[in-house]
Structures are given as C-alpha cells and as structure tokens.
DRENVEXNU-847190 format. One record per atom (N, C-alpha, C): residue in one letter; x, y, z. Coordinates in pm, 1 decimal, padded with zeros to 6 digits. Each point is the difference from the previous one (the first is absolute). Example, Ala and Ser with C-alpha at 12.3 -4.5 7.8 and 13.67 -1.06 7.14 Angstrom:
BEGIN
<pt><code>A</code><x>01319.0</x><y>-00569.0</y><z>00780.0</z></pt>
<pt><code>A</code><x>-00089.0</x><y>00119.0</y><z>00000.0</z></pt>
<pt><code>A</code><x>00090.0</x><y>00120.0</y><z>00000.0</z></pt>
<pt><code>S</code><x>-00035.0</x><y>00105.0</y><z>-00072.0</z></pt>
<pt><code>S</code><x>00082.0</x><y>00119.0</y><z>00006.0</z></pt>
<pt><code>S</code><x>-00077.0</x><y>00109.0</y><z>00073.0</z></pt>
//
This chain:
BEGIN
<pt><code>M</code><x>00082.3</x><y>-00117.6</y><z>00000.0</z></pt>
<pt><code>M</code><x>-00082.3</x><y>00117.6</y><z>00000.0</z></pt>
<pt><code>M</code><x>00087.3</x><y>00124.8</y><z>00000.0</z></pt>
<pt><code>A</code><x>-00030.6</x><y>00099.3</y><z>00081.0</z></pt>
<pt><code>A</code><x>00070.1</x><y>00128.1</y><z>-00002.6</z></pt>
<pt><code>A</code><x>00145.1</x><y>-00014.3</y><z>00045.3</z></pt>
<pt><code>R</code><x>00087.1</x><y>00055.3</y><z>-00078.1</z></pt>
<pt><code>R</code><x>00140.9</x><y>-00000.1</y><z>00036.3</z></pt>
<pt><code>R</code><x>00029.6</x><y>00107.0</y><z>00103.3</z></pt>
<pt><code>N</code><x>-00077.6</x><y>00108.0</y><z>-00003.8</z></pt>
<pt><code>N</code><x>00018.0</x><y>00109.6</y><z>00094.4</z></pt>
<pt><code>N</code><x>-00136.7</x><y>00038.4</y><z>00056.4</z></pt>
<pt><code>P</code><x>-00037.1</x><y>-00054.4</y><z>00115.6</z></pt>
<pt><code>P</code><x>-00132.1</x><y>00029.1</y><z>00056.5</z></pt>
<pt><code>P</code><x>-00026.1</x><y>00149.6</y><z>00020.9</z></pt>
<pt><code>A</code><x>00102.8</x><y>00079.3</y><z>00024.4</z></pt>
<pt><code>A</code><x>-00018.5</x><y>00143.5</y><z>00022.2</z></pt>
<pt><code>A</code><x>-00048.8</x><y>00071.0</y><z>-00126.3</z></pt>
<pt><code>S</code><x>00023.9</x><y>-00058.5</y><z>-00115.9</z></pt>
<pt><code>S</code><x>-00045.9</x><y>00061.9</y><z>-00124.2</z></pt>
<pt><code>S</code><x>-00122.3</x><y>-00071.2</y><z>-00057.2</z></pt>
<pt><code>S</code><x>-00066.0</x><y>-00078.8</y><z>00084.4</z></pt>
<pt><code>S</code><x>-00118.2</x><y>-00074.3</y><z>-00043.7</z></pt>
<pt><code>S</code><x>-00127.6</x><y>00062.3</y><z>00054.7</z></pt>
<pt><code>V</code><x>-00103.1</x><y>-00002.6</y><z>-00083.1</z></pt>
<pt><code>V</code><x>-00128.8</x><y>00058.2</y><z>00034.9</z></pt>
<pt><code>V</code><x>-00106.7</x><y>-00109.5</y><z>-00001.2</z></pt>
<pt><code>Y</code><x>-00079.5</x><y>-00003.3</y><z>00106.2</z></pt>
<pt><code>Y</code><x>-00115.9</x><y>-00088.5</y><z>00008.4</z></pt>
<pt><code>Y</code><x>-00116.2</x><y>00070.1</y><z>-00069.1</z></pt>
<pt><code>V</code><x>-00070.9</x><y>-00072.5</y><z>-00085.6</z></pt>
<pt><code>V</code><x>-00119.6</x><y>00051.8</y><z>-00066.8</z></pt>
<pt><code>V</code><x>-00115.7</x><y>-00090.1</y><z>00041.9</z></pt>
<pt><code>G</code><x>-00093.4</x><y>00055.1</y><z>00075.0</z></pt>
<pt><code>G</code><x>-00110.6</x><y>-00078.3</y><z>00051.6</z></pt>
<pt><code>G</code><x>-00133.6</x><y>00035.6</y><z>-00061.4</z></pt>
<pt><code>N</code><x>-00100.5</x><y>-00080.3</y><z>00032.9</z></pt>
<pt><code>N</code><x>-00136.5</x><y>00017.6</y><z>-00048.7</z></pt>
<pt><code>N</code><x>-00006.5</x><y>-00014.8</y><z>-00152.4</z></pt>
<pt><code>L</code><x>00081.4</x><y>-00089.3</y><z>-00051.5</z></pt>
<pt><code>L</code><x>00012.3</x><y>-00020.8</y><z>-00144.3</z></pt>
<pt><code>L</code><x>-00102.2</x><y>-00102.9</y><z>-00047.4</z></pt>
<pt><code>D</code><x>-00082.9</x><y>00037.0</y><z>-00095.0</z></pt>
<pt><code>D</code><x>-00097.1</x><y>-00092.4</y><z>-00057.3</z></pt>
<pt><code>D</code><x>00075.1</x><y>-00109.0</y><z>-00075.7</z></pt>
<pt><code>E</code><x>-00045.2</x><y>-00123.8</y><z>00013.7</z></pt>
<pt><code>E</code><x>00070.9</x><y>-00112.5</y><z>-00061.8</z></pt>
<pt><code>E</code><x>-00003.9</x><y>00004.1</y><z>-00152.8</z></pt>
<pt><code>K</code><x>-00088.7</x><y>00079.1</y><z>-00056.7</z></pt>
<pt><code>K</code><x>-00010.2</x><y>00007.8</y><z>-00146.2</z></pt>
<pt><code>K</code><x>00094.4</x><y>00103.0</y><z>-00061.3</z></pt>
<pt><code>V</code><x>00070.4</x><y>00076.7</y><z>00082.1</z></pt>
<pt><code>V</code><x>00091.6</x><y>00101.0</y><z>-00052.6</z></pt>
<pt><code>V</code><x>00124.3</x><y>-00069.0</y><z>-00057.4</z></pt>
<pt><code>P</code><x>00026.0</x><y>00018.3</y><z>-00129.3</z></pt>
<pt><code>P</code><x>00118.5</x><y>-00061.8</y><z>-00059.4</z></pt>
<pt><code>P</code><x>00129.2</x><y>00062.6</y><z>00054.0</z></pt>
<pt><code>E</code><x>00102.4</x><y>-00082.0</y><z>00011.0</z></pt>
<pt><code>E</code><x>00129.2</x><y>00048.3</y><z>00047.6</z></pt>
<pt><code>E</code><x>00048.9</x><y>00117.8</y><z>-00084.7</z></pt>
<pt><code>R</code><x>-00020.9</x><y>-00006.2</y><z>-00130.1</z></pt>
<pt><code>R</code><x>00047.2</x><y>00105.9</y><z>-00089.8</z></pt>
<pt><code>R</code><x>-00066.2</x><y>00133.7</y><z>00031.0</z></pt>
<pt><code>V</code><x>-00128.9</x><y>-00000.3</y><z>00031.4</z></pt>
<pt><code>V</code><x>-00071.0</x><y>00123.4</y><z>00034.0</z></pt>
<pt><code>V</code><x>00057.8</x><y>00059.3</y><z>00128.3</z></pt>
<pt><code>L</code><x>00020.2</x><y>-00083.9</y><z>00100.3</z></pt>
<pt><code>L</code><x>00057.8</x><y>00047.4</y><z>00125.4</z></pt>
<pt><code>L</code><x>00140.3</x><y>00055.3</y><z>-00023.0</z></pt>
<pt><code>Y</code><x>00078.2</x><y>-00070.7</y><z>-00077.8</z></pt>
<pt><code>Y</code><x>00136.4</x><y>00044.9</y><z>-00031.9</z></pt>
<pt><code>Y</code><x>-00001.6</x><y>00137.5</y><z>-00067.8</z></pt>
<pt><code>E</code><x>-00088.9</x><y>00019.6</y><z>-00095.5</z></pt>
<pt><code>E</code><x>-00006.9</x><y>00127.2</y><z>-00072.3</z></pt>
<pt><code>E</code><x>-00032.7</x><y>00116.6</y><z>00092.6</z></pt>
<pt><code>I</code><x>-00076.5</x><y>-00025.9</y><z>00103.8</z></pt>
<pt><code>I</code><x>-00029.6</x><y>00104.2</y><z>00099.0</z></pt>
<pt><code>I</code><x>00122.9</x><y>00025.6</y><z>00086.4</z></pt>
<pt><code>L</code><x>00059.3</x><y>-00107.4</y><z>00051.0</z></pt>
<pt><code>L</code><x>00111.4</x><y>00013.5</y><z>00094.6</z></pt>
<pt><code>L</code><x>00123.5</x><y>00066.1</y><z>-00059.7</z></pt>
<pt><code>I</code><x>00024.9</x><y>-00018.1</y><z>-00128.6</z></pt>
<pt><code>I</code><x>00119.9</x><y>00061.5</y><z>-00059.7</z></pt>
<pt><code>I</code><x>-00011.7</x><y>00151.2</y><z>-00010.3</z></pt>
<pt><code>Q</code><x>-00118.8</x><y>00053.2</y><z>00024.9</z></pt>
<pt><code>Q</code><x>-00015.6</x><y>00145.7</y><z>-00001.2</z></pt>
<pt><code>Q</code><x>00081.5</x><y>00065.7</y><z>00111.1</z></pt>
<pt><code>A</code><x>00033.7</x><y>-00075.3</y><z>00103.5</z></pt>
<pt><code>A</code><x>00079.9</x><y>00053.7</y><z>00111.0</z></pt>
<pt><code>A</code><x>00149.3</x><y>-00018.0</y><z>-00024.3</z></pt>
<pt><code>G</code><x>00037.2</x><y>-00099.1</y><z>-00080.7</z></pt>
<pt><code>G</code><x>00141.6</x><y>-00028.0</y><z>-00023.9</z></pt>
<pt><code>G</code><x>00020.2</x><y>-00143.8</y><z>-00046.0</z></pt>
<pt><code>H</code><x>00124.3</x><y>-00035.6</y><z>-00022.2</z></pt>
<pt><code>H</code><x>00034.4</x><y>-00131.9</y><z>-00053.5</z></pt>
<pt><code>H</code><x>-00038.2</x><y>-00111.6</y><z>00097.3</z></pt>
<pt><code>V</code><x>-00084.6</x><y>-00092.9</y><z>-00047.7</z></pt>
<pt><code>V</code><x>-00041.2</x><y>-00115.6</y><z>00078.2</z></pt>
<pt><code>V</code><x>00094.9</x><y>-00115.0</y><z>-00032.5</z></pt>
<pt><code>V</code><x>00074.1</x><y>-00046.1</y><z>00100.5</z></pt>
<pt><code>V</code><x>00096.5</x><y>-00108.0</y><z>-00017.3</z></pt>
<pt><code>V</code><x>-00070.3</x><y>-00135.2</y><z>-00003.8</z></pt>
<pt><code>D</code><x>-00104.6</x><y>-00016.1</y><z>00082.8</z></pt>
<pt><code>D</code><x>-00071.4</x><y>-00127.0</y><z>00008.4</z></pt>
<pt><code>D</code><x>-00143.1</x><y>00025.9</y><z>00044.2</z></pt>
<pt><code>L</code><x>-00092.8</x><y>-00077.2</y><z>-00054.7</z></pt>
<pt><code>L</code><x>-00139.4</x><y>00006.3</y><z>00040.8</z></pt>
<pt><code>L</code><x>-00046.3</x><y>-00143.0</y><z>00025.0</z></pt>
<pt><code>H</code><x>-00055.1</x><y>-00023.7</y><z>00119.0</z></pt>
<pt><code>H</code><x>-00042.7</x><y>-00134.7</y><z>00036.6</z></pt>
<pt><code>H</code><x>-00141.8</x><y>00004.9</y><z>00053.8</z></pt>
<pt><code>I</code><x>-00088.9</x><y>-00078.4</y><z>-00062.4</z></pt>
<pt><code>I</code><x>-00137.3</x><y>-00014.3</y><z>00047.2</z></pt>
<pt><code>I</code><x>-00015.0</x><y>-00143.3</y><z>00050.1</z></pt>
<pt><code>P</code><x>00002.3</x><y>-00021.0</y><z>00132.5</z></pt>
<pt><code>P</code><x>-00010.7</x><y>-00135.0</y><z>00055.1</z></pt>
<pt><code>P</code><x>-00133.6</x><y>-00065.4</y><z>-00033.6</z></pt>
<pt><code>C</code><x>00005.3</x><y>-00129.9</y><z>-00024.3</z></pt>
<pt><code>C</code><x>-00120.4</x><y>-00078.3</y><z>-00029.4</z></pt>
<pt><code>C</code><x>-00017.8</x><y>-00108.8</y><z>00104.9</z></pt>
<pt><code>D</code><x>-00125.5</x><y>-00035.9</y><z>00022.9</z></pt>
<pt><code>D</code><x>-00032.9</x><y>-00108.7</y><z>00090.6</z></pt>
<pt><code>D</code><x>00051.9</x><y>-00130.7</y><z>-00058.8</z></pt>
<pt><code>K</code><x>00064.6</x><y>-00080.3</y><z>00081.2</z></pt>
<pt><code>K</code><x>00059.6</x><y>-00124.9</y><z>-00047.8</z></pt>
<pt><code>K</code><x>-00104.7</x><y>-00101.6</y><z>-00044.7</z></pt>
<pt><code>E</code><x>-00114.9</x><y>-00000.2</y><z>00064.1</z></pt>
<pt><code>E</code><x>-00103.5</x><y>-00098.2</y><z>-00033.5</z></pt>
<pt><code>E</code><x>-00083.0</x><y>00040.5</y><z>-00121.2</z></pt>
<pt><code>T</code><x>-00040.0</x><y>00127.3</y><z>-00005.5</z></pt>
<pt><code>T</code><x>-00089.1</x><y>00043.4</y><z>-00107.3</z></pt>
<pt><code>T</code><x>00073.9</x><y>00064.9</y><z>-00117.0</z></pt>
<pt><code>G</code><x>00120.0</x><y>00050.0</y><z>00025.6</z></pt>
<pt><code>G</code><x>00074.6</x><y>00070.2</y><z>-00104.1</z></pt>
<pt><code>G</code><x>-00049.6</x><y>00141.5</y><z>-00024.1</z></pt>
<pt><code>R</code><x>-00095.9</x><y>00043.9</y><z>00079.8</z></pt>
<pt><code>R</code><x>-00055.2</x><y>00135.2</y><z>-00015.1</z></pt>
<pt><code>R</code><x>00083.3</x><y>00100.8</y><z>00078.8</z></pt>
<pt><code>P</code><x>00010.9</x><y>00123.4</y><z>-00052.1</z></pt>
<pt><code>P</code><x>00073.8</x><y>00104.9</y><z>00071.8</z></pt>
<pt><code>P</code><x>-00060.1</x><y>00023.1</y><z>00139.1</z></pt>
<pt><code>K</code><x>00087.3</x><y>00032.7</y><z>00095.2</z></pt>
<pt><code>K</code><x>-00042.4</x><y>00017.6</y><z>00139.1</z></pt>
<pt><code>K</code><x>-00055.8</x><y>00138.9</y><z>00031.2</z></pt>
<pt><code>G</code><x>00009.4</x><y>00094.0</y><z>-00093.6</z></pt>
<pt><code>G</code><x>-00057.3</x><y>00132.9</y><z>00023.5</z></pt>
<pt><code>G</code><x>00101.4</x><y>00104.4</y><z>00042.0</z></pt>
<pt><code>F</code><x>00127.8</x><y>-00032.5</y><z>-00014.7</z></pt>
<pt><code>F</code><x>00104.1</x><y>00098.9</y><z>00029.2</z></pt>
<pt><code>F</code><x>00120.5</x><y>-00029.1</y><z>-00087.4</z></pt>
<pt><code>A</code><x>00092.7</x><y>00095.2</y><z>-00001.6</z></pt>
<pt><code>A</code><x>00121.0</x><y>-00014.5</y><z>-00081.1</z></pt>
<pt><code>A</code><x>00115.3</x><y>00070.4</y><z>00070.0</z></pt>
<pt><code>F</code><x>00119.8</x><y>-00027.9</y><z>-00047.5</z></pt>
<pt><code>F</code><x>00119.9</x><y>00068.4</y><z>00047.3</z></pt>
<pt><code>F</code><x>00074.6</x><y>00052.5</y><z>-00121.5</z></pt>
<pt><code>A</code><x>00034.2</x><y>00127.1</y><z>00004.8</z></pt>
<pt><code>A</code><x>00077.0</x><y>00062.2</y><z>-00107.6</z></pt>
<pt><code>A</code><x>00133.0</x><y>00045.0</y><z>00058.0</z></pt>
<pt><code>E</code><x>00107.5</x><y>-00042.7</y><z>-00061.7</z></pt>
<pt><code>E</code><x>00132.7</x><y>00045.2</y><z>00043.3</z></pt>
<pt><code>E</code><x>00047.5</x><y>00107.5</y><z>-00096.0</z></pt>
<pt><code>Y</code><x>00033.7</x><y>00114.9</y><z>00055.9</z></pt>
<pt><code>Y</code><x>00050.5</x><y>00111.9</y><z>-00078.9</z></pt>
<pt><code>Y</code><x>00152.1</x><y>00002.6</y><z>00003.6</z></pt>
<pt><code>E</code><x>00056.3</x><y>00079.6</y><z>-00086.7</z></pt>
<pt><code>E</code><x>00145.2</x><y>00009.3</y><z>-00012.9</z></pt>
<pt><code>E</code><x>00066.7</x><y>00052.5</y><z>00126.7</z></pt>
<pt><code>T</code><x>-00066.3</x><y>00094.3</y><z>00069.0</z></pt>
<pt><code>T</code><x>00058.4</x><y>00058.0</y><z>00121.6</z></pt>
<pt><code>T</code><x>-00105.8</x><y>00014.0</y><z>00109.6</z></pt>
<pt><code>D</code><x>00046.8</x><y>00017.2</y><z>00121.9</z></pt>
<pt><code>D</code><x>-00088.9</x><y>00024.0</y><z>00113.9</z></pt>
<pt><code>D</code><x>-00079.5</x><y>00129.0</y><z>-00020.4</z></pt>
<pt><code>A</code><x>00065.9</x><y>00101.8</y><z>-00053.5</z></pt>
<pt><code>A</code><x>-00065.0</x><y>00129.9</y><z>-00020.4</z></pt>
<pt><code>A</code><x>-00116.1</x><y>-00011.2</y><z>-00098.4</z></pt>
<pt><code>I</code><x>00017.9</x><y>-00078.2</y><z>-00105.4</z></pt>
<pt><code>I</code><x>-00108.1</x><y>-00017.8</y><z>-00097.2</z></pt>
<pt><code>I</code><x>-00116.4</x><y>-00075.2</y><z>00064.8</z></pt>
<pt><code>A</code><x>00030.4</x><y>-00101.0</y><z>00081.2</z></pt>
<pt><code>A</code><x>-00105.9</x><y>-00074.6</y><z>00069.2</z></pt>
<pt><code>A</code><x>-00079.8</x><y>00093.3</y><z>00090.6</z></pt>
<pt><code>Q</code><x>00067.2</x><y>00084.3</y><z>00074.9</z></pt>
<pt><code>Q</code><x>-00067.8</x><y>00095.1</y><z>00088.0</z></pt>
<pt><code>Q</code><x>-00085.6</x><y>00097.5</y><z>-00080.7</z></pt>
<pt><code>Y</code><x>00053.8</x><y>00045.9</y><z>-00112.7</z></pt>
<pt><code>Y</code><x>-00073.4</x><y>00090.2</y><z>-00088.1</z></pt>
<pt><code>Y</code><x>-00125.2</x><y>-00069.0</y><z>-00054.4</z></pt>
<pt><code>A</code><x>00012.2</x><y>-00126.1</y><z>-00041.2</z></pt>
<pt><code>A</code><x>-00113.2</x><y>-00074.6</y><z>-00054.5</z></pt>
<pt><code>A</code><x>-00113.0</x><y>-00009.7</y><z>00102.6</z></pt>
<pt><code>V</code><x>00034.2</x><y>-00029.3</y><z>00124.4</z></pt>
<pt><code>V</code><x>-00102.5</x><y>-00009.4</y><z>00105.0</z></pt>
<pt><code>V</code><x>-00070.7</x><y>00133.9</y><z>00016.3</z></pt>
<pt><code>R</code><x>00077.2</x><y>00107.9</y><z>00005.1</z></pt>
<pt><code>R</code><x>-00060.6</x><y>00133.5</y><z>00013.9</z></pt>
<pt><code>R</code><x>-00084.1</x><y>00035.5</y><z>-00122.2</z></pt>
<pt><code>L</code><x>00049.2</x><y>-00031.9</y><z>-00118.1</z></pt>
<pt><code>L</code><x>-00067.6</x><y>00035.4</y><z>-00124.2</z></pt>
<pt><code>L</code><x>-00131.3</x><y>-00074.8</y><z>-00019.0</z></pt>
<pt><code>F</code><x>00001.0</x><y>-00130.4</y><z>00022.9</z></pt>
<pt><code>F</code><x>-00114.3</x><y>-00083.4</y><z>-00034.3</z></pt>
<pt><code>F</code><x>-00103.7</x><y>-00017.8</y><z>00109.8</z></pt>
<pt><code>S</code><x>00036.9</x><y>00019.2</y><z>00125.1</z></pt>
<pt><code>S</code><x>-00092.7</x><y>-00026.1</y><z>00111.0</z></pt>
<pt><code>S</code><x>-00127.7</x><y>00082.1</y><z>-00011.5</z></pt>
<pt><code>G</code><x>-00111.6</x><y>-00069.6</y><z>00001.3</z></pt>
<pt><code>G</code><x>-00130.2</x><y>00065.0</y><z>-00008.3</z></pt>
<pt><code>G</code><x>-00036.2</x><y>00047.4</y><z>-00139.5</z></pt>
<pt><code>L</code><x>00084.9</x><y>-00025.5</y><z>-00098.0</z></pt>
<pt><code>L</code><x>-00018.6</x><y>00055.5</y><z>-00133.4</z></pt>
<pt><code>L</code><x>-00039.4</x><y>-00103.6</y><z>-00104.8</z></pt>
<pt><code>V</code><x>00047.4</x><y>-00122.2</y><z>00012.5</z></pt>
<pt><code>V</code><x>-00019.6</x><y>-00099.7</y><z>-00104.6</z></pt>
<pt><code>V</code><x>-00119.2</x><y>-00089.6</y><z>00031.0</z></pt>
<pt><code>R</code><x>-00092.3</x><y>-00007.4</y><z>-00095.0</z></pt>
<pt><code>R</code><x>-00119.4</x><y>-00082.7</y><z>00014.0</z></pt>
<pt><code>R</code><x>-00008.9</x><y>-00090.0</y><z>-00123.4</z></pt>
<pt><code>L</code><x>-00001.9</x><y>-00132.2</y><z>00023.2</z></pt>
<pt><code>L</code><x>-00010.0</x><y>-00098.2</y><z>-00107.7</z></pt>
<pt><code>L</code><x>-00115.8</x><y>-00094.0</y><z>00026.6</z></pt>
<pt><code>N</code><x>-00083.3</x><y>-00021.5</y><z>-00100.7</z></pt>
<pt><code>N</code><x>-00114.8</x><y>-00091.0</y><z>00012.3</z></pt>
<pt><code>N</code><x>-00084.6</x><y>00031.2</y><z>00123.6</z></pt>
<pt><code>G</code><x>-00018.4</x><y>00129.3</y><z>00026.9</z></pt>
<pt><code>G</code><x>-00085.5</x><y>00040.9</y><z>00111.0</z></pt>
<pt><code>G</code><x>00063.5</x><y>-00005.6</y><z>00137.8</z></pt>
<pt><code>K</code><x>00129.8</x><y>-00030.4</y><z>00006.9</z></pt>
<pt><code>K</code><x>00067.9</x><y>-00010.4</y><z>00129.0</z></pt>
<pt><code>K</code><x>00115.7</x><y>00099.4</y><z>00006.3</z></pt>
<pt><code>T</code><x>00005.5</x><y>00076.8</y><z>00108.4</z></pt>
<pt><code>T</code><x>00111.1</x><y>00091.7</y><z>00020.6</z></pt>
<pt><code>T</code><x>00117.7</x><y>-00079.1</y><z>00055.0</z></pt>
<pt><code>L</code><x>00110.9</x><y>00004.4</y><z>-00071.3</z></pt>
<pt><code>L</code><x>00118.5</x><y>-00074.5</y><z>00042.4</z></pt>
<pt><code>L</code><x>00064.1</x><y>00065.2</y><z>00120.8</z></pt>
<pt><code>K</code><x>00063.9</x><y>-00082.2</y><z>00081.8</z></pt>
<pt><code>K</code><x>00070.4</x><y>00047.7</y><z>00119.5</z></pt>
<pt><code>K</code><x>00149.0</x><y>-00020.7</y><z>-00021.6</z></pt>
<pt><code>F</code><x>00078.2</x><y>00096.3</y><z>00041.5</z></pt>
<pt><code>F</code><x>00144.6</x><y>-00003.9</y><z>-00020.0</z></pt>
<pt><code>F</code><x>00071.9</x><y>00023.4</y><z>00131.7</z></pt>
<pt><code>A</code><x>00107.7</x><y>-00074.4</y><z>00020.3</z></pt>
<pt><code>A</code><x>00084.7</x><y>00017.3</y><z>00118.5</z></pt>
<pt><code>A</code><x>00138.8</x><y>-00053.1</y><z>-00032.4</z></pt>
<pt><code>L</code><x>00098.6</x><y>00053.8</y><z>00067.9</z></pt>
<pt><code>L</code><x>00132.8</x><y>-00058.0</y><z>-00011.6</z></pt>
<pt><code>L</code><x>-00007.3</x><y>-00139.1</y><z>00060.9</z></pt>
<pt><code>S</code><x>00059.7</x><y>-00096.3</y><z>-00062.9</z></pt>
<pt><code>S</code><x>-00005.4</x><y>-00137.7</y><z>00050.8</z></pt>
<pt><code>S</code><x>00051.9</x><y>-00004.8</y><z>00142.7</z></pt>
<pt><code>G</code><x>-00071.0</x><y>-00074.1</y><z>00083.2</z></pt>
<pt><code>G</code><x>00040.0</x><y>-00012.9</y><z>00139.3</z></pt>
<pt><code>G</code><x>-00068.0</x><y>00099.9</y><z>00091.3</z></pt>
<pt><code>Q</code><x>-00069.6</x><y>00099.1</y><z>-00055.4</z></pt>
<pt><code>Q</code><x>-00073.2</x><y>00093.6</y><z>00084.2</z></pt>
<pt><code>Q</code><x>-00136.6</x><y>-00057.9</y><z>00032.1</z></pt>
<pt><code>D</code><x>-00055.7</x><y>00037.9</y><z>00113.1</z></pt>
<pt><code>D</code><x>-00127.6</x><y>-00055.1</y><z>00043.3</z></pt>
<pt><code>D</code><x>-00118.8</x><y>00050.9</y><z>-00079.4</z></pt>
<pt><code>K</code><x>-00003.4</x><y>00130.2</y><z>-00029.0</z></pt>
<pt><code>K</code><x>-00118.1</x><y>00057.0</y><z>-00061.1</z></pt>
<pt><code>K</code><x>00033.0</x><y>00063.1</y><z>-00133.4</z></pt>
<pt><code>P</code><x>-00084.4</x><y>-00024.4</y><z>-00101.4</z></pt>
<pt><code>P</code><x>00016.1</x><y>00072.8</y><z>-00125.3</z></pt>
<pt><code>P</code><x>-00021.9</x><y>00148.3</y><z>00023.0</z></pt>
<pt><code>S</code><x>00076.0</x><y>00080.1</y><z>-00069.6</z></pt>
<pt><code>S</code><x>-00008.6</x><y>00144.2</y><z>00012.9</z></pt>
<pt><code>S</code><x>-00118.0</x><y>00054.1</y><z>-00079.0</z></pt>
<pt><code>S</code><x>-00055.6</x><y>00109.8</y><z>00045.7</z></pt>
<pt><code>S</code><x>-00106.8</x><y>00066.6</y><z>-00073.2</z></pt>
<pt><code>S</code><x>00028.3</x><y>00148.1</y><z>00001.0</z></pt>
<pt><code>N</code><x>00000.0</x><y>00061.5</y><z>-00119.7</z></pt>
<pt><code>N</code><x>00028.3</x><y>00142.8</y><z>-00004.9</z></pt>
<pt><code>N</code><x>-00126.6</x><y>00082.4</y><z>-00008.9</z></pt>
<pt><code>G</code><x>-00117.1</x><y>-00065.7</y><z>-00000.2</z></pt>
<pt><code>G</code><x>-00126.3</x><y>00071.1</y><z>00005.4</z></pt>
<pt><code>G</code><x>-00043.3</x><y>00064.7</y><z>-00129.2</z></pt>
<pt><code>N</code><x>00068.0</x><y>-00022.8</y><z>-00110.7</z></pt>
<pt><code>N</code><x>-00041.9</x><y>00057.4</y><z>-00126.6</z></pt>
<pt><code>N</code><x>-00127.3</x><y>-00065.6</y><z>-00049.0</z></pt>
<pt><code>N</code><x>-00085.3</x><y>00075.2</y><z>-00068.2</z></pt>
<pt><code>N</code><x>-00124.7</x><y>-00054.0</y><z>-00051.9</z></pt>
<pt><code>N</code><x>00005.3</x><y>-00048.4</y><z>-00143.9</z></pt>
<pt><code>P</code><x>00086.6</x><y>00055.0</y><z>-00087.6</z></pt>
<pt><code>P</code><x>-00002.1</x><y>-00046.4</y><z>-00138.0</z></pt>
<pt><code>P</code><x>00042.7</x><y>-00146.4</y><z>-00010.4</z></pt>
<pt><code>H</code><x>-00044.7</x><y>-00065.5</y><z>-00105.6</z></pt>
<pt><code>H</code><x>00031.8</x><y>-00140.9</y><z>-00019.7</z></pt>
<pt><code>H</code><x>00048.2</x><y>-00023.1</y><z>-00141.5</z></pt>
<pt><code>I</code><x>00088.9</x><y>-00096.0</y><z>-00014.7</z></pt>
<pt><code>I</code><x>00038.2</x><y>-00048.6</y><z>-00131.9</z></pt>
<pt><code>I</code><x>-00086.9</x><y>-00122.2</y><z>-00022.5</z></pt>
<pt><code>R</code><x>-00081.0</x><y>-00000.4</y><z>-00103.3</z></pt>
<pt><code>R</code><x>-00092.0</x><y>-00111.7</y><z>-00024.1</z></pt>
<pt><code>R</code><x>00041.1</x><y>-00075.3</y><z>-00123.6</z></pt>
<pt><code>W</code><x>-00007.7</x><y>-00133.3</y><z>00008.9</z></pt>
<pt><code>W</code><x>00032.7</x><y>-00087.6</y><z>-00113.1</z></pt>
<pt><code>W</code><x>-00116.0</x><y>-00089.4</y><z>-00027.3</z></pt>
//
C-alpha cells in the first residue's frame, strides 16, 4: 500500500459504483497522485466504500484534504477526506459541489 503514510489521503463515503479513473481524475487536481487504492471485500469483490490516495509529497496531501473536503459529491454522496491515520475527515464547510 502507501509507501509514505504522511503523504496519503483517506477518501471516505465513496459509492461503490464510482470508477477508479473518475476518482483519479478528481484527485490529480490537487497534485501528482503516486498511487490510488480502492480496497475490495475479499468475499464479494465489491469496493468497501473508501480509498487511499498517495500524493508525491506531504504538502500536496495536506492541500488535497483542504481543497476537497466538503466539496466533492459523487453519485449523491459527499466524499470525506483526511490525512491517513487521522481520526476524523476534515470539513472546510464549503457549499459548492463537484458533481459527476
């Protein structure tokens, strides 16, 4: 998984129908994404509803959390963003949404 947890971002509340490519296209708006992983259930093979994105640097990961929190909405669900290892996804309180 992540080679550098400090530069990894947790993406939560992800609808299982969201293609990896769509999520990737959103995440690269903050900076270079080194790795994107959407865990799947071992029994069903279905996505678990969250992902991890590793960015090139810690600063880009922090920027991504600030940029996207409360802003990205896919398939009717507002995504949650946090630096990996943090307890709570951050929310910046913005009302606009990116819809796909």
